[in-house]
C-alpha positions in Angstrom: 0.0 0.0 0.0 2.7 2.5 1.0 4.9 1.6 -1.9 2.1 2.1 -4.4 1.3 5.4 -2.7 4.9 6.5 -3.1 5.0 5.4 -6.7 1.8 7.3 -7.4 3.2 10.4 -5.7 6.5 10.4 -7.6 4.6 9.8 -10.9 2.4 12.7 -10.1 5.4 14.9 -9.5 7.1 13.7 -12.7 4.0 14.4 -14.8 3.6 17.8 -13.1 7.3 18.7 -13.9 6.9 17.5 -17.5 3.8 19.7 -17.9 5.6 22.7 -16.4 8.6 22.1 -18.7 6.3 21.9 -21.8 4.5 25.1 -20.8 7.8 26.8 -20.2 9.1 25.6 -23.5 6.0 26.9 -25.3 6.4 30.3 -23.7 10.0 30.4 -24.7 9.2 29.4 -28.3 6.5 32.1 -28.5 8.9 34.7 -27.1 11.6 33.7 -29.7 9.0 33.9 -32.5 7.9 37.4 -31.4 11.6 38.5 -31.4 12.1 37.1 -34.9 9.0 38.8 -36.2 10.0 42.1 -34.6 13.4 41.9 -36.2 11.9 41.0 -39.6 9.6 44.1 -39.4 12.5 46.3 -38.4 14.6 45.0 -41.4 11.7 45.6 -43.9 
């Protein structure tokens, strides 16, 4: 029972971290895209 509970808890934390990482990556990507677009507009 305790082992299963621990596994469930660590899995929950892992999934949470992956979701956080994906969201962070998405935000970073959007930020880079905005910078590229701004540069393109400035160059035109």
